[in-house]
C-alpha positions as CSV (number, residue, x, y, z in Angstrom):
1,M,26.7,-35.9,13.6
2,T,24.8,-32.9,14.8
3,S,26.1,-31.3,17.9
4,A,23.7,-31.7,20.9
5,V,21.1,-29.3,22.0
6,T,20.7,-28.8,25.5
7,V,17.0,-27.7,26.3
8,V,16.5,-26.0,29.8
9,V,12.9,-26.0,30.9
10,V,12.1,-23.4,33.6
11,S,8.7,-24.1,35.1
12,A,6.7,-23.0,38.1
13,T,4.2,-25.9,37.8
14,Q,4.5,-29.6,38.4
15,P,5.9,-31.0,35.2
16,S,3.4,-33.2,33.2
17,G,6.0,-35.2,31.6
18,R,4.8,-34.5,28.2
19,L,7.8,-32.3,27.4
20,E,10.4,-34.9,28.5
21,E,8.7,-37.7,26.5
22,S,8.7,-35.4,23.4
23,V,12.4,-34.4,23.6
24,T,13.8,-37.7,22.4
25,G,16.4,-38.8,20.0
26,E,20.0,-38.4,19.4
27,G,21.6,-34.9,20.0
28,F,19.1,-33.6,22.5
29,E,19.2,-33.4,26.3
30,L,16.6,-31.9,28.7
31,R,17.4,-30.2,31.9
32,R,14.3,-29.0,34.1
33,V,14.7,-26.1,36.4
34,N,11.8,-25.5,38.9
35,R,11.1,-21.8,39.4
36,V,11.7,-20.8,43.1
37,P,10.1,-17.6,44.3
38,D,12.6,-14.8,44.5
39,E,15.3,-16.9,42.7
40,S,16.7,-15.5,39.6
41,V,15.8,-17.4,36.4
42,A,19.1,-16.4,35.1
43,T,21.0,-18.0,38.0
44,A,19.1,-21.1,37.7
45,V,19.7,-21.6,34.1
46,V,23.5,-21.1,34.7
47,Q,23.4,-23.9,37.4
48,A,21.5,-26.0,35.0
49,L,24.2,-25.5,32.3
50,S,27.1,-25.8,34.7
51,D,28.2,-29.2,33.3
52,S,26.7,-29.1,29.7
53,T,28.9,-29.1,26.7
54,S,26.4,-29.1,24.0
55,E,26.9,-26.8,21.1
56,F,23.5,-25.2,21.3
57,I,21.1,-24.1,24.1
58,A,17.5,-23.4,24.3
59,V,15.7,-22.1,27.3
60,V,11.9,-22.8,27.6
61,E,9.4,-21.2,29.9
62,S,6.2,-22.9,28.6
63,D,4.4,-25.9,29.6
64,G,4.2,-27.2,26.0
65,W,6.0,-30.1,24.2
66,M,7.9,-30.7,21.0
67,S,5.9,-31.6,18.0
68,P,6.3,-34.9,16.4
69,H,9.6,-35.3,14.4
70,A,10.5,-31.9,15.6
71,G,13.8,-33.2,16.9
72,D,14.7,-34.7,13.5
73,A,13.7,-31.5,11.7
74,I,16.0,-29.4,14.1
75,R,19.0,-31.7,13.7
76,Q,18.6,-31.8,9.9
77,Y,18.4,-28.1,9.7
78,L,21.5,-27.5,12.1
79,S,23.5,-30.2,10.0
80,A,22.6,-28.5,6.7
81,N,23.1,-24.9,7.9
82,P,26.3,-25.0,9.8
83,S,26.8,-21.2,10.1
84,V,23.5,-20.7,12.1
85,D,23.8,-18.7,15.4
86,V,20.2,-18.5,16.4
87,L,17.2,-20.7,15.2
88,Y,13.7,-20.3,15.8
89,A,10.5,-22.0,14.3
90,D,7.0,-22.2,13.6
91,G,4.8,-23.4,16.3
92,A,1.3,-24.8,17.1
93,A,-1.4,-24.2,19.8
94,V,-4.0,-26.6,21.1
95,G,-7.3,-24.7,21.6
96,R,-10.0,-25.3,24.5
97,R,-11.6,-28.2,22.3
98,G,-8.4,-29.8,21.6
99,R,-8.0,-28.5,18.1
100,T,-4.5,-27.9,17.1
101,T,-3.7,-25.1,14.7
102,S,-0.3,-24.1,13.2
103,V,1.4,-20.8,14.0
104,A,3.4,-19.6,11.1
105,R,6.1,-17.0,11.7
106,P,7.9,-14.6,9.3
107,D,11.6,-14.8,8.5
108,Y,14.0,-12.7,10.6
109,S,12.6,-9.2,10.9
110,P,14.6,-7.0,13.1
111,E,12.1,-4.1,13.2
112,R,9.3,-6.5,13.9
113,L,11.2,-8.0,16.7
114,R,11.2,-4.7,18.5
115,C,7.6,-4.6,18.5
116,Q,6.8,-8.1,19.6
117,F,8.8,-11.4,20.5
118,Y,7.4,-13.2,17.6
119,W,10.2,-16.0,17.7
120,G,8.0,-18.1,20.0
121,D,8.8,-20.6,22.6
122,L,11.6,-22.7,21.5
123,V,14.6,-20.5,20.4
124,I,18.1,-22.4,20.0
125,Y,21.3,-20.4,20.5
126,R,24.8,-21.4,19.6
127,R,26.5,-21.8,22.8
128,S,29.2,-19.3,21.8
129,V,26.6,-16.6,21.2
130,F,24.8,-17.5,24.3
131,E,28.0,-17.1,26.5
132,S,29.2,-14.0,24.6
133,L,26.0,-12.3,25.8
134,G,26.3,-13.4,29.4
135,G,23.4,-15.7,29.2
136,L,20.1,-14.5,30.6
137,D,20.1,-11.0,32.3
138,S,18.7,-11.1,36.0
139,T,18.0,-7.4,35.9
140,V,15.0,-7.8,33.6
141,P,12.9,-10.5,35.6
142,G,10.1,-11.9,33.5
143,A,11.7,-10.6,30.2
144,E,14.8,-12.6,30.1
145,L,14.1,-14.5,27.0
146,Y,13.0,-11.5,25.0
147,D,15.9,-9.5,26.2
148,L,18.1,-12.3,25.1
149,A,16.5,-12.3,21.7
150,L,17.0,-8.7,21.3
151,R,20.7,-8.7,22.4
152,S,21.5,-11.6,20.1
153,T,20.6,-9.5,17.0
154,A,23.9,-7.5,17.7
155,V,26.2,-10.4,17.8
156,A,24.6,-13.3,15.8
157,H,25.7,-13.5,12.1
158,S,23.0,-15.8,11.0
159,I,19.4,-15.8,12.4
160,E,17.3,-18.5,10.8
161,H,13.6,-19.5,10.6
162,L,12.5,-23.0,10.3
163,A,9.3,-23.0,8.7
164,L,7.8,-26.2,10.6
165,P,5.8,-26.3,13.7
166,V,8.3,-27.3,16.3
167,F,6.8,-26.7,19.6
168,T,3.1,-26.9,20.8
169,R,1.8,-25.0,23.6
170,P,-1.8,-25.4,25.3
171,S,-4.0,-22.2,25.1
172,A,-3.8,-22.2,29.0
173,A,-0.3,-21.5,28.6
174,I,-0.9,-18.2,27.0
175,R,-1.4,-15.3,29.6
176,P,-1.1,-11.6,29.8
177,L,2.1,-10.1,30.9
178,N,1.9,-8.9,34.5
179,Y,3.3,-5.6,36.1
180,Q,6.8,-6.9,36.6
181,E,7.2,-8.3,33.3
182,L,5.8,-5.2,31.5
183,E,8.4,-3.0,33.3
184,S,11.1,-5.5,32.4
185,T,10.0,-5.4,28.8
186,R,10.2,-1.7,28.8
187,V,13.7,-1.7,30.0
188,A,14.8,-4.2,27.5
189,L,13.1,-2.6,24.7
190,E,14.7,1.0,25.6
191,R,18.1,-0.5,26.0
192,H,17.7,-2.3,22.7
193,L,16.5,0.9,20.8
194,A,19.4,2.9,22.3
195,A,21.9,0.3,21.1
196,T,20.4,0.0,17.5
197,G,20.2,3.8,16.4
198,G,17.6,5.2,18.7
199,G,13.9,5.4,19.4
200,T,11.2,5.4,22.0
201,V,8.9,3.0,23.8
202,R,5.4,4.6,23.7
203,S,3.8,1.6,25.3
204,V,4.2,-2.0,26.3
205,G,1.3,-4.5,25.8
206,A,0.2,-7.1,28.2
207,D,-0.7,-9.0,25.0
208,G,3.0,-9.0,23.9
209,V,2.6,-6.3,21.2
210,H,4.5,-3.1,21.8
211,D,4.4,0.4,20.5
212,T,8.1,1.2,19.7
213,R,9.0,4.0,17.2
214,R,12.3,4.8,15.6
215,S,13.4,8.4,15.9
216,V,13.5,10.9,13.1
217,K,17.0,12.3,12.4
218,G,17.2,15.9,11.9
219,E,14.4,17.6,9.7
220,P,15.0,16.7,6.0
221,L,12.9,18.1,3.4
222,I,10.2,15.7,2.1
223,S,8.8,16.2,-1.3
224,I,5.3,14.8,-1.4
225,V,4.8,14.2,-5.3
226,I,1.0,13.9,-6.2
227,P,0.0,13.0,-9.8
228,S,-3.5,14.4,-10.4
229,R,-6.0,15.5,-13.2
230,G,-7.1,18.3,-10.9
231,I,-10.8,18.2,-11.8
232,H,-14.0,17.8,-9.8
233,S,-16.0,14.7,-10.0
234,M,-19.5,13.6,-9.0
235,V,-19.3,11.1,-6.3
236,D,-22.2,9.8,-4.2
237,G,-24.3,12.6,-5.5
238,R,-22.0,15.4,-4.6
239,T,-19.2,17.3,-6.4
240,R,-15.7,16.5,-5.1
241,C,-12.1,17.0,-5.9
242,Y,-10.0,14.3,-4.4
243,L,-6.8,16.4,-4.8
244,I,-8.3,19.3,-2.8
245,D,-9.3,16.9,-0.1
246,A,-5.9,15.3,0.1
247,A,-3.9,18.4,0.3
248,Q,-6.3,19.8,2.8
249,S,-6.0,16.8,5.2
250,I,-1.9,17.0,4.7
251,M,-2.0,20.7,5.7
252,D,-4.4,20.3,8.5
253,L,-3.1,17.3,10.3
254,S,0.7,16.9,9.7
255,T,2.9,17.7,12.7
256,Y,5.9,17.4,10.4
257,R,6.2,20.7,8.6
258,N,9.4,20.6,6.3
259,F,7.9,19.5,3.2
260,E,6.8,20.5,-0.2
261,I,3.9,19.3,-2.2
262,V,4.8,18.7,-5.8
263,V,1.7,18.1,-8.0
264,A,2.3,16.7,-11.5
265,L,-0.9,18.3,-12.9
266,D,-2.8,17.7,-16.3
267,S,-3.2,20.5,-18.6
268,V,-7.0,20.0,-18.2
269,A,-7.0,20.9,-14.7
270,E,-9.7,23.3,-13.7
271,P,-8.3,26.8,-12.9
272,A,-10.5,26.9,-9.7
273,V,-8.8,23.9,-8.5
274,V,-5.5,25.3,-9.1
275,T,-6.4,28.5,-7.2
276,E,-7.9,26.6,-4.3
277,L,-4.8,24.4,-4.1
278,A,-2.6,27.5,-3.9
279,D,-4.6,29.0,-1.1
280,I,-4.5,25.7,0.8
281,V,-0.7,24.9,0.5
282,G,0.7,28.2,-0.1
283,D,4.4,28.6,-0.7
284,Q,5.0,24.8,-0.1
285,L,3.5,24.2,-3.4
286,R,5.1,23.4,-6.7
287,I,3.0,22.5,-9.9
288,V,4.5,20.5,-12.8
289,E,2.3,20.8,-15.9
290,W,1.7,17.3,-17.5
291,T,0.5,17.5,-21.1
292,R,1.4,14.2,-22.4
293,P,-1.0,11.3,-22.6
294,F,-1.8,9.3,-19.3
295,N,1.1,7.3,-17.9
296,F,1.1,7.3,-14.2
297,S,4.9,6.2,-14.0
298,E,6.0,8.8,-16.4
299,K,4.1,11.5,-14.5
300,V,5.2,10.5,-11.2
301,N,8.9,10.5,-12.3
302,A,8.4,14.2,-14.0
303,G,7.3,15.2,-10.4
304,V,10.2,13.7,-8.6
305,L,12.7,15.3,-11.1
306,H,11.1,18.8,-10.5
307,S,11.2,18.1,-6.6
308,R,14.0,19.2,-4.1
309,G,13.5,16.9,-1.2
310,E,16.1,14.4,0.3
311,F,13.1,12.2,0.6
312,V,10.4,11.7,-1.8
313,L,6.9,10.6,-0.9
314,L,4.8,9.1,-3.6
315,L,1.2,9.8,-2.8
316,N,-2.1,9.3,-4.8
317,D,-4.5,12.2,-5.0
318,D,-7.3,10.0,-3.9
319,V,-6.3,9.7,-0.3
320,R,-7.0,11.4,3.1
321,V,-4.4,11.5,5.9
322,L,-5.7,10.2,9.3
323,D,-2.6,10.4,11.6
324,E,-0.9,13.6,12.8
325,D,2.4,11.9,12.9
326,W,2.1,10.0,9.7
327,L,5.1,11.7,8.0
328,E,7.3,11.0,11.2
329,S,6.3,7.4,11.1
330,L,7.2,7.0,7.4
331,L,10.4,9.2,7.5
332,A,12.0,7.4,10.8
333,L,11.8,3.9,8.9
334,A,13.0,5.6,5.5
335,Q,16.0,7.0,7.4
336,L,17.1,3.6,8.8
337,P,20.6,2.6,7.5
338,G,20.4,1.1,4.0
339,A,16.5,1.6,3.9
340,G,15.0,1.7,0.4
341,M,11.0,2.5,1.1
342,S,8.5,2.6,3.6
343,G,4.7,2.6,3.4
344,G,1.6,2.9,5.5
345,L,-1.8,1.4,6.5
346,L,-4.4,2.3,3.8
347,Y,-8.2,1.7,4.4
348,Y,-11.0,1.7,1.9
349,E,-14.0,4.2,2.5
350,D,-15.9,1.5,4.1
351,D,-13.1,0.9,6.8
352,T,-11.8,-2.3,5.5
353,I,-8.1,-2.7,4.9
354,Q,-6.9,-2.1,1.3
355,H,-3.1,-2.2,2.1
356,A,-0.7,-3.5,5.0
357,G,2.2,-4.3,2.6
358,H,2.5,-6.2,-0.6
359,G,2.4,-10.0,-0.3
360,Y,3.9,-12.3,-3.0
361,F,2.7,-15.9,-3.1
362,E,3.0,-18.6,-5.7
363,G,3.7,-16.2,-8.5
364,D,0.9,-13.7,-7.7
365,A,1.1,-10.2,-6.0
366,S,-1.6,-8.8,-3.8
367,H,-2.1,-6.5,-0.8
368,I,-1.7,-8.0,2.7
369,G,-4.9,-7.6,4.7
370,L,-7.0,-6.9,1.7
371,D,-10.7,-6.5,2.6
372,A,-10.1,-7.2,6.3
373,Q,-11.9,-5.2,8.9
374,R,-10.2,-2.2,10.1
375,T,-10.0,-3.6,13.6
376,D,-8.5,-7.0,12.4
377,P,-5.2,-7.4,14.2
378,G,-3.9,-9.8,11.4
379,P,-2.1,-13.2,11.5
380,L,0.3,-12.9,14.5
381,E,-0.9,-9.3,15.1
382,G,0.9,-8.4,11.9
383,Y,-1.4,-5.5,11.1
384,R,-0.4,-3.7,14.6
385,V,3.4,-3.8,14.3
386,E,6.1,-2.1,12.1
387,R,7.9,-4.8,10.2
388,E,9.9,-5.4,7.0
389,V,7.7,-6.3,4.0
390,S,8.3,-7.2,0.2
391,G,6.8,-4.1,-1.0
392,V,4.3,-1.4,-0.4
393,T,1.8,0.4,-2.6
394,A,2.8,3.6,-4.6
395,A,-0.2,5.2,-3.3
396,C,1.7,6.0,-0.2
397,A,5.5,5.2,-0.3
398,M,8.4,7.1,1.0
399,M,12.0,6.7,-0.5
400,P,15.4,8.4,-0.1
401,R,15.8,10.4,-3.2
402,S,19.1,8.6,-3.9
403,V,17.4,5.3,-4.1
404,Y,14.6,6.5,-6.3
405,L,17.1,7.7,-8.8
406,E,19.4,4.8,-8.5
407,V,16.7,2.3,-9.3
408,G,15.3,4.5,-12.2
409,G,12.0,5.4,-10.4
410,L,8.8,3.9,-11.9
411,S,8.9,2.2,-15.2
412,N,7.3,4.0,-18.1
413,L,6.6,0.5,-19.5
414,L,4.0,0.2,-16.9
415,P,1.7,3.3,-17.2
416,G,-1.4,2.2,-15.1
417,N,-0.6,-0.9,-13.1
418,F,1.9,-3.0,-11.2
419,N,4.5,-0.1,-11.5
420,D,4.7,-0.2,-7.7
421,V,5.4,-4.0,-7.7
422,D,8.1,-3.2,-10.3
423,L,9.5,-0.6,-8.3
424,C,9.7,-2.5,-5.2
425,M,11.2,-5.5,-6.8
426,K,13.9,-3.2,-7.9
427,V,14.5,-1.7,-4.6
428,T,14.9,-5.1,-2.9
429,W,17.0,-6.5,-5.9
430,R,19.6,-3.8,-5.1
431,G,19.4,-5.0,-1.5
432,Y,17.4,-2.1,0.1
433,P,15.0,-3.2,2.7
434,I,11.4,-2.0,2.6
435,Y,9.6,-1.2,5.9
436,W,5.7,-0.9,6.7
437,T,4.1,1.0,9.6
438,P,0.5,0.8,11.1
439,H,1.2,4.4,12.4
440,A,0.8,6.1,9.0
441,E,-3.0,5.7,8.4
442,L,-4.9,7.0,5.3
443,Y,-8.1,6.6,3.5
444,H,-7.7,5.4,-0.1
445,F,-10.3,5.9,-2.4
446,E,-8.6,3.6,-4.9
447,S,-9.0,4.2,-8.7
448,K,-11.6,6.9,-8.2
449,T,-9.7,9.2,-10.5
450,R,-8.6,7.1,-13.3
451,D,-9.3,4.1,-15.5
452,A,-8.5,1.0,-13.4
453,S,-8.5,-1.6,-16.1
454,V,-5.7,-3.8,-16.3
455,H,-3.8,-4.3,-19.8
456,A,-2.4,-7.7,-20.7
457,F,1.0,-6.0,-21.7
458,E,1.3,-4.7,-18.1
459,V,1.0,-8.3,-16.7
460,D,3.6,-9.4,-19.3
461,V,6.1,-6.6,-18.3
462,A,5.9,-7.0,-14.7
463,W,5.7,-10.8,-14.5
464,G,8.2,-11.1,-17.3
465,R,10.8,-9.4,-15.2
466,W,9.7,-10.5,-11.7
467,G,7.7,-13.8,-11.8
468,F,10.8,-15.7,-10.5
469,R,10.6,-13.7,-7.3
470,M,6.8,-13.8,-6.8
471,H,7.1,-16.0,-3.9
472,D,9.0,-14.2,-1.1
473,P,8.5,-15.7,2.3
474,R,11.1,-13.5,3.8
475,Y,8.9,-11.0,5.5
476,W,5.5,-12.4,5.5
477,P,5.5,-16.3,4.9
478,Y,2.6,-18.6,4.4
479,P,4.2,-21.9,4.6
480,H,1.1,-23.8,5.9
481,N,-1.8,-22.0,4.3
482,R,-2.6,-19.5,1.6
483,P,-2.4,-15.8,2.4
484,P,-5.3,-14.3,4.4
485,S,-7.7,-12.4,2.2
């Protein structure tokens, strides 16, 4: 039989009784604590648990209720997964007109957790973990549950996600964080960052989305590797060279300056383009002449092999940088222990999103956020937070040089398409996580400079290798609905 779960409910309002009615069945007990002004929630919870002997503990601060069959689902999950230390689940919300919608959450994402408390209202902790952390911390009033979640990541061996809607909250229960809660959240996040490798809290949001950044360590050389034909094209009635525009934006905007630009340049490149490129980039430019037939993968690999940086940044020539600290944002994530890759937020020229990470669903691969408006926050505010992802586009992807070489770089068997899907699959197959940041923003004028057609053999190669992994709910799951388009 599954050990009992004690649910402690902390409420400042008169209980409706709906939660009590919903917490039913063998293995659950409910204890309610009425919030008293000037009384520490942490103290009240300790008193509520004083004679409890259950193996698991949950503290809830919402006037919501358990969804039907939630108790059975939780008991079955804990029974089938006896090593779980922390369990959170999907949720549901009731709108003003009484319509209930599911709230799908990603699997455990440590970097996302420092940007938002996405675990939801009902988080179940193994008692030994809860007690080893000293329970709730009274020094962060209003942010005790978020702080507990952050601290638990240091001691919990298994943090699991139950992909079922377990807890329902009314829309009225969702409110902005007040001043005290915001200040407590800042303290909790600063302590968490200090304990997990460093970083800064730039802002805390009343909506629960916080701008926290990892710190860049040292000043390593970044090799920005750009494959290009190096020619002018007629675009919208005017002559334009995307390579020149990309290089100009890098040189004009980037606050991180220890980089080289390695251009794998076709032999057909216009001499005027080469001259202008040298004028813009100066002694930070390295040109690798490319004389073979088109093969994007082979061309990029040649550029990497001629580069010198500790980190390599694969970058298309049809991009334009929008953020001054884009390199710092990518580098800070690529420097995380064991990191494999980091990528940014790309827009089409019409200010719709082209890329907010790769998503793999039911045997298919696509870009997260594809065609969404630039201002769209995404499901669960996902386009606003740094997070783990299944992959990123090679149009803007930073990697430790050692990882790039270890996995063999881009596959020459994929000359034009899906080479980045293959690269990401190789990186995660080797156990290296991939990260995405919304703080490295670029325009991507996709496929403006090459033939964008997809060949059947490319599909056969990529899906033949990785079709069995083309549904990865680990970082961006869709357990209830198809991915947003």
